[in-house]
N, C-alpha and C positions, 0 to 999 in steps of 0.2 A: 439444434444442439449447440451450446457454447463451450469454448475451452478457453481457459485462462491459463497463460504460460508466464511464469514469473522468472526474472532473472535479476542479478546484481548483488546478490547477498555476499557475506563473506567475513572476513576477520578484519579488524580495524582498531587502531589504537584510539584511546580517549581523545577527544578533541578533533577526531577525523571525520571524513565525510564518506558517504555511500550514496549511490543512486539506485533505486529499485525501479525496475521496469515491469509492467504487466500488459501483454498484448492479447487482446480478445478476438478470437476468430469466430466467424458464424456471421449472424445477422447484423446489419447495420442498425444501430439504436438511435431512435430520435429522443427519447426521454429515458434517462437512466440515473442512477447514482453509483459512482464507483468509488471504492475507498481501500484502505489498507488498515488491517487489523494485526495485532500481535498476540503472542501468547508465549509466556516464559514458564519454565517448568514450575508446577505447583500452582500457577496463576490461572485465571479465567483469561479467555480470549477478550481482548479489549480493542475498541476503536482507536486508531492513530489518527487518520485523517480520512476525510472523504469530500468528494466533488460531485456536484449534479451537472445535469447537461446544460442547465441554465447558467452555470457558472459559479454560484455560491459554494463556499468551502467552509469546513468544520474541522476543528482541531482538538485533540485532547489537550488540556491544560499542561501536561507535562512536556509537550513537544511544540508549543506554540513559541514563535520566534526562531526555532531551530530547523523545523522540518517544512517542507513546502510541497504540496500536491499540485500536479497539473496533468492537462491531457493534450494528446495530439489526435484529434478526431479523424483526421485523414487516415491514421495508421490504427485506430481503435485501441489506443495504448494509454495507459495512465503511468506516471512517474510519481516517486516519493523521493525528493531530494533530502537528505539527512545530513545535516551539519552539526558541529559540536557534540558529537556523539558521547553518550556517557555509559558507563558500565551497566546502569540500569536498563538501557535500550536493547541490551541483549535479548533476543528472542526469537522465535520463528515468525516471520511476517508473512501474512496471507493477503491476496487481492481477492476483492469481492466486487462482484457487479449485481446490481439489483434492477430489474424492470418489473413493471406491473404483470408483465406476460410471463416471464421466466422466473420471477421470484429470486431468491438468492442462488448466485453461482460463486464457487469458490476456487481459487487456485490451489496448487499442490502445496505451496509454502515454501520460503527461502529463509535460510538460517542466517542470522545477523549476529556476529559475536563482537562484542567490544571489549578488549582486554589489553592489558600493557604487557 
């Protein structure tokens, strides 16, 4: 069983920064994809950024150049550094882990609110 524990959400002004963290407990994964999704009220959940165990990353067009996803494999942790935040970045952010053995695993979500 895997648990994903997110932290780092909060309230920030437009143009500000936040860093989200997601720590995965349980098995050590050799091959995986970890990512961040977000869901705003009335919208579908959407991919924000993802990273594979081999290193390649993928970003939504709306966050390219502003957000950076990274991992600390020793800590089984994935980070999302969010800079130049905009009002439209307001959403609940969910951590996701995918492995062929486990399928999709989700965190509980953390609220990010960008407001002046």
